C-alpha positions as CSV (number, residue, x, y, z in Angstrom):
1,M,90.7,54.4,129.2
2,Q,93.6,56.8,128.8
3,I,93.5,60.5,129.6
4,A,96.4,62.8,128.8
5,T,97.3,66.5,129.5
6,W,99.7,68.5,127.4
7,N,100.6,72.2,127.4
8,V,101.5,72.6,123.8
9,N,102.6,76.2,124.0
10,S,100.9,77.2,120.7
11,L,98.6,74.8,118.9
12,S,99.2,76.5,115.6
13,V,102.9,75.8,115.8
14,R,102.5,72.3,117.5
15,L,99.5,70.9,115.6
16,P,101.6,68.5,113.5
17,Q,103.3,67.2,116.6
18,V,99.9,66.8,118.4
19,L,98.5,64.8,115.4
20,D,101.7,62.7,115.2
21,W,101.6,62.0,119.0
22,L,97.9,61.0,118.8
23,T,98.7,58.6,116.0
24,Q,101.4,56.9,118.1
25,N,99.4,57.3,121.4
26,P,95.7,57.1,120.5
27,V,94.5,58.2,124.0
28,D,90.7,58.4,124.6
29,V,91.0,62.0,125.9
30,L,93.7,64.7,125.4
31,C,93.5,68.0,127.2
32,L,95.5,70.9,125.8
33,Q,96.7,74.1,127.3
34,E,98.2,77.3,125.9
35,L,96.5,77.1,122.6
36,K,97.4,80.7,121.8
37,L,94.8,81.1,119.0
38,T,91.3,82.3,118.4
39,E,88.4,79.9,117.9
40,D,88.2,80.5,114.1
41,K,91.8,79.2,113.9
42,F,91.1,76.1,116.0
43,P,91.7,73.0,114.0
44,F,88.4,71.3,114.5
45,A,88.4,69.6,111.1
46,A,92.0,68.2,111.4
47,L,91.2,66.8,114.8
48,Q,87.9,65.3,113.6
49,A,89.7,63.6,110.8
50,A,92.0,62.1,113.4
51,G,89.0,60.7,115.2
52,Y,88.5,63.4,117.9
53,E,85.6,65.6,118.9
54,A,86.9,68.8,120.4
55,V,85.6,71.7,122.6
56,A,87.7,74.7,123.2
57,L,88.0,78.0,125.0
58,C,90.3,80.3,122.9
59,Q,92.1,83.5,123.3
60,K,94.3,85.4,120.9
61,T,98.0,85.2,121.6
62,Y,97.7,83.8,125.1
63,N,96.1,81.1,127.2
64,G,93.4,78.8,125.7
65,V,92.3,75.3,126.6
66,A,90.7,72.4,124.8
67,I,89.4,68.9,125.4
68,L,89.7,66.3,122.7
69,A,87.9,63.0,123.0
70,R,87.0,59.9,120.9
71,S,83.7,59.8,122.7
72,P,80.9,62.4,122.8
73,L,81.4,65.4,125.1
74,D,78.5,66.8,127.1
75,A,77.7,69.6,129.6
76,V,80.6,71.9,128.6
77,V,81.5,74.7,131.0
78,R,84.0,77.4,130.0
79,N,85.9,79.2,132.8
80,I,85.0,79.2,136.5
81,P,81.3,80.0,137.0
82,G,80.9,83.1,139.1
83,F,84.5,84.2,138.8
84,E,85.0,87.1,136.5
85,D,88.0,86.5,134.3
86,E,89.2,87.8,131.0
87,Q,91.7,84.9,130.6
88,A,90.7,81.7,128.8
89,R,91.9,79.2,131.4
90,V,89.5,76.4,132.2
91,I,87.1,74.1,130.3
92,A,85.1,71.3,131.7
93,A,83.1,68.5,129.9
94,T,81.7,65.1,130.6
95,V,83.2,62.4,128.4
96,L,80.5,59.8,127.6
97,S,82.7,56.8,127.4
98,G,81.8,53.2,127.2
99,A,83.2,52.7,130.7
100,G,80.8,55.3,132.1
101,P,80.8,59.1,132.2
102,V,83.9,60.9,133.4
103,R,83.9,64.6,134.2
104,I,87.0,66.4,133.0
105,I,88.2,69.8,134.3
106,N,91.1,71.0,132.2
107,G,93.0,74.1,133.5
108,Y,95.8,76.3,132.5
109,F,96.5,77.6,136.0
110,V,97.8,81.1,136.5
111,N,101.6,81.5,136.4
112,G,101.7,84.3,139.0
113,Q,105.0,85.8,137.9
114,A,106.4,86.4,141.4
115,P,105.2,86.6,145.0
116,G,104.1,90.1,146.0
117,T,102.9,91.0,142.5
118,D,99.4,91.7,141.3
119,K,99.7,88.6,139.1
120,F,100.5,86.5,142.2
121,A,97.5,87.9,144.0
122,Y,95.3,87.0,141.0
123,K,96.7,83.5,141.1
124,L,95.7,83.0,144.7
125,R,92.2,84.4,144.0
126,W,91.9,82.2,141.0
127,L,93.0,79.1,142.9
128,A,90.5,79.8,145.7
129,A,87.7,80.2,143.1
130,L,88.8,77.0,141.4
131,H,88.7,75.1,144.7
132,D,85.2,76.1,145.5
133,W,84.0,75.2,142.0
134,V,85.8,71.8,142.0
135,R,84.0,71.0,145.3
136,T,80.6,71.6,143.6
137,E,81.7,69.6,140.5
138,L,82.8,66.7,142.6
139,A,79.5,66.6,144.4
140,A,77.7,66.5,141.0
141,H,80.2,64.2,139.3
142,P,81.9,61.6,141.5
143,R,83.9,60.3,138.6
144,L,86.0,63.4,138.2
145,V,89.5,64.2,136.8
146,V,91.2,67.6,137.3
147,L,94.2,68.1,135.1
148,G,96.3,70.5,133.3
149,D,99.3,72.8,133.7
150,F,99.0,73.8,137.4
151,N,102.1,76.0,137.5
152,V,102.7,74.5,141.0
153,A,105.5,72.2,142.0
154,P,103.7,70.5,144.9
155,E,106.8,69.1,146.8
156,D,110.5,69.7,146.8
157,R,111.0,66.5,144.8
158,D,109.1,68.1,142.0
159,S,111.8,70.7,141.4
160,Y,115.3,70.4,140.2
161,D,116.5,73.0,142.7
162,P,114.2,73.1,145.7
163,V,116.6,74.9,147.9
164,G,117.7,77.6,145.4
165,L,114.1,78.1,144.2
166,A,112.5,78.0,147.7
167,D,109.7,80.6,148.0
168,T,109.9,81.6,144.4
169,I,107.0,81.2,141.9
170,H,105.7,77.6,141.6
171,H,107.4,76.8,144.9
172,T,105.7,79.1,147.5
173,R,103.9,77.9,150.6
174,E,100.7,79.6,149.4
175,E,100.7,77.8,146.0
176,R,101.4,74.5,147.6
177,A,98.7,75.0,150.2
178,H,96.2,75.5,147.4
179,F,97.4,72.3,145.8
180,Q,96.9,70.4,149.1
181,A,93.5,72.0,149.5
182,L,92.4,70.4,146.2
183,L,93.7,67.0,147.4
184,G,91.7,67.7,150.6
185,L,88.5,67.7,148.6
186,G,89.1,64.0,148.0
187,L,91.3,64.1,145.0
188,T,94.6,62.1,144.5
189,D,97.7,63.0,142.6
190,A,97.7,60.0,140.2
191,Y,101.4,60.3,139.4
192,R,102.2,59.7,143.1
193,L,100.2,56.5,143.2
194,F,103.2,54.8,141.7
195,E,106.9,54.6,142.3
196,Q,108.5,57.1,140.0
197,P,112.1,57.7,138.9
198,E,113.9,60.4,140.9
199,K,114.0,63.9,139.2
200,S,110.9,63.3,137.1
201,Y,109.6,66.5,135.6
202,S,107.1,67.6,133.0
203,W,108.5,71.1,132.1
204,W,112.0,72.2,131.2
205,D,113.1,75.8,130.3
206,Y,114.2,76.3,126.7
207,R,117.2,78.3,128.0
208,M,120.5,77.0,129.3
209,L,120.0,73.4,128.1
210,G,117.2,73.0,130.6
211,F,116.0,69.7,129.1
212,Q,119.4,68.3,128.3
213,K,120.5,68.9,131.9
214,N,117.1,67.8,133.3
215,R,116.7,71.2,135.1
216,G,112.9,70.8,135.2
217,L,109.7,71.1,137.3
218,R,106.8,68.7,137.7
219,I,103.9,71.2,137.2
220,D,101.6,69.3,134.9
221,H,99.3,67.1,137.0
222,I,96.3,64.7,136.9
223,L,94.1,64.5,140.0
224,V,91.5,61.8,140.3
225,S,88.5,61.5,142.5
226,E,88.0,58.7,145.1
227,A,85.6,57.0,142.7
228,L,88.3,56.6,140.1
229,R,91.4,56.1,142.2
230,A,91.0,52.3,142.4
231,T,90.9,52.1,138.6
232,V,94.1,53.9,138.0
233,T,96.7,51.5,136.6
234,A,99.4,53.9,135.4
235,C,100.4,57.6,135.2
236,V,103.5,58.6,133.3
237,V,105.3,61.6,131.8
238,D,106.1,61.0,128.1
239,R,109.4,62.8,127.5
240,A,109.6,61.9,123.9
241,P,107.8,65.0,122.4
242,R,110.2,67.3,124.3
243,K,113.0,65.9,122.0
244,N,111.2,67.1,118.9
245,P,112.5,69.9,116.8
246,Q,110.7,73.1,118.0
247,P,109.1,71.3,120.9
248,S,106.7,72.6,123.6
249,D,108.6,73.2,126.8
250,H,106.1,70.8,128.5
251,A,105.7,67.0,128.0
252,P,102.4,65.1,128.0
253,V,101.3,63.3,131.2
254,V,99.2,60.2,130.5
255,L,96.8,58.5,132.9
256,T,95.5,55.0,132.4
257,L,92.3,53.8,134.0
258,G,91.6,50.1,134.1
């Protein structure tokens, strides 16, 4: 079973690239972030024609998340229960795969702008609420995957300039502590289960030849529960779509379960 996450930075712009990628990489589940469209514009029919059922939480212009799957989707939850939020940031569903049910939580985590701002305070509140909800989800669904654009570089090796960017957004101690708190629930960063090339990132700024110079961050993550950890056989960043004309600034991350 393969499960992927990809911040597409506008599905209306990037739909042909998504469909092309799925043709070349027919994963069982693809989770998307930053859809940037309303539900009436969501391409349910095109995805169904490609063999994928989809559930989505949409928002005009900003945010938006979706889960695409080749198997039926059940028990869909949109946004964090009990956390009042106008932003379309989280969607969860159970994938009823032949290998057994897998609970997926797909999130477009808050960016936070800069420490000390209202947006950063919102990010920390959101992360705290997510942590509490993931704990309850994990108790109900032992076979759990939490993935998406976390907007957190968990360690210095996940940043092209950890010294120059120390204590800036994505790199703060507070954000990294929240990431570690998720791991503390019994989740594992699947990417770090394997030896990976140095300077491996999932996001590169459009400006200043960010991708060409590999000035990136690893902020797109896939966390797996203890019940799934032993079945993980690979986790990779697919840099190829970042080379497309008009690419997303993020690359897909792909998890393989044996």
